Phi, psi and omega in degrees: 000131182285330184268006180288140181294124178229100192287343185238125180286158175296137183096358178294128182279018180290173181303313176266112188253009180061047179282329184231172178300316181297317180295321177298317179295322178295319177298316179296320179297312180297320179298326180283336186249007176235163180296151174288163183304319179300320179289326179298320178300315179296317180296319180294325175294320177294329182293339177287336180275333181184172182292144178273155174297154182303316181300318180294319178297321178294317178299321178297317180298320177292322178299322180295339176296330184250353185220100180288336184290321177293323178295318177296322178298317178299316179298320179294320177299316180293323178295315178298321179296318180296317179294319183292334176295328179276342186297313182303331180291334185261354180298322180298328177293328181286330183294329183274350181282128173232141181276137177300148183299322180294327177292321177298316180296318178299319179295318179298317179297319179298316182294326177284343181085023182278339182256000000 
């Protein structure tokens, strides 16, 4: 059927790559029983506020079998969160930094196209 939901395109580097008929059927089954990518983004944002229910975490893990992009998005969110936790400690270092006047002038000339 052409209109049947098929969540993973050919060429997807996920664990299940639709190499065979059985794998394609498994991808379709997982796609029907796990959240869509749009919902995964929302769920991952909610996971930053607090722990997810066990069922939702299991559904996400199954979704990651067919969608490497959502898995990468989760990894990026965790990486950003880790970096942002360290950021407030370093803000005070940025306040004392001042750019030399000659550097400011060079930048202004570059932006005007004089150099």
